[in-house]
Every structure is written in structure tokens, then in C-alpha cells.
N, C-alpha and C positions, 0 to 999 in steps of 0.2 A: 447250706442254703444255695440252691442253684440260681441262675440268672432269672428264670421265670418267676421265682418266688420272692425276689428282691423287691422291697417297697420303693416305688418311684412316684414322682408327682403325676397327677392324673393325665395331663396332656402328653407327658413323656411316655408313660406306660401305654396309652392308647395308640400313639404313633408307632411305638416299637412293635406292638402286637398286630396292628392292622395296616400300617403304612399310610393311614389316613390321618388328617389333622382337623377334626371337627372343632368348632368353637368351644372354648372352655365353658360357656354357659350351657351348651348341649351336654357336655360330659357331667357337669354338676347336676343337671336335670336327671341324668341317668342314675346318679348316686342318690339323689333325694327323692325323686318321684318314680324313677324306673321307666322302662319301656316294655310294653306288652305284659305288664304285671311283674316284671323282673328288674331288680335293682342291681347296679354295679357295686360290688363289695368294695369297701374302702375303710381306712382307719384315719383318725386324726393324729398327726404327729407335729408338734410345735405349731398348732393352729392351722395346719395345712392338710388337705385331704391327700392321702397317698393310697395307691393301689399297686397291684402287681400285674405283670404281663399275663400270668396264669388266670387271674381274676377277669381280666379283659377278654381273654379268649373264651372263658366260660360264659361270660355275659353275651358275647357275640353269638356263640353256639346256641344258647338257650333262647335268645330273642329271635334268631333265625328259625329255630324249630317251632316256636310259638307262632310266628308269622305264617308258616306253611300249614300248621294244623288248624288255625282259626283265622280266616281272613278278616281284616278290619272292615266293619260296616261304616259308611259315612255317618257322621254325627248330624243330627237335625239341629237347626238353629233354635234352641229352646226358647229364647226370648220372642222370636218371631212366631213360633208355634203357639206360645201362651197368648200373645197378642191376638192372633187369628182366632183362637178358641174364645177369648173374651169378646171379640167383636161379633162372633156368631151368636154367642149367648145373649149379648145386648140386642142384637137384631131380632132374635126369636122372642125375647121378652117384649120388645116394642111392637112386633107384628101380631102378637097374641092379645094385645089390649084392644078394647073396643074403641071406635072412632071418637067417642065423647071423652075418653080418658087420655087420649094422646096429647102430648105437649105440643102446643102450637106457638110459633114465634110471634 
């Protein structure tokens, strides 16, 4: 087994492969949820997530390639969009009613 295949704690492997030290929560998100649809491969050993330098390099390469192939579109705030659509529907239903049927304070 060469050095790149040796299992290391997540933060140690990421720093060794990239020189960067992202927060552990970020690395765990890469393991559990992924980035750009790609998850960082890891194994559980003694209750700890472990990965290798080779896995980190693969993850970086694949996520970089995915970023270049399909740029990320900004997400719309879904709650705000739903609220706006509901308000429009409410307005339309109120404005289509005859004056006699409108609620008056």
C-alpha cells in the first residue's frame, strides 16, 4: 500500500492532498451529501470517518470537472416564491369577485 492509499482522518487527508484546511463540517458534508453530485469516498474505522489522499484527489478532480461542465444556477428562494404565488392567487380571486360579495371591514 502506497502513501496515497493509506487511510487517514478526513482533515489530515484533505490537507495532505490539497494543502487547504477546510472546516471539518465542510469535509463531512462532502462525505454525506457531496458537492456537485459527487461524494468524497470514506470508510468508518473505530467510529471515525477515514479517507485516503487518492480519494481526496479524485473528489477534487471530479468536482472541478463538474463545475466546468455545468455552471451552477442561483437557487430561487422557494419560500418567498411560494408566498408570492399565493399572494397573486389571493389577489386574483378577490379581484374577480363582484363588489357585493367582497368582504368589507
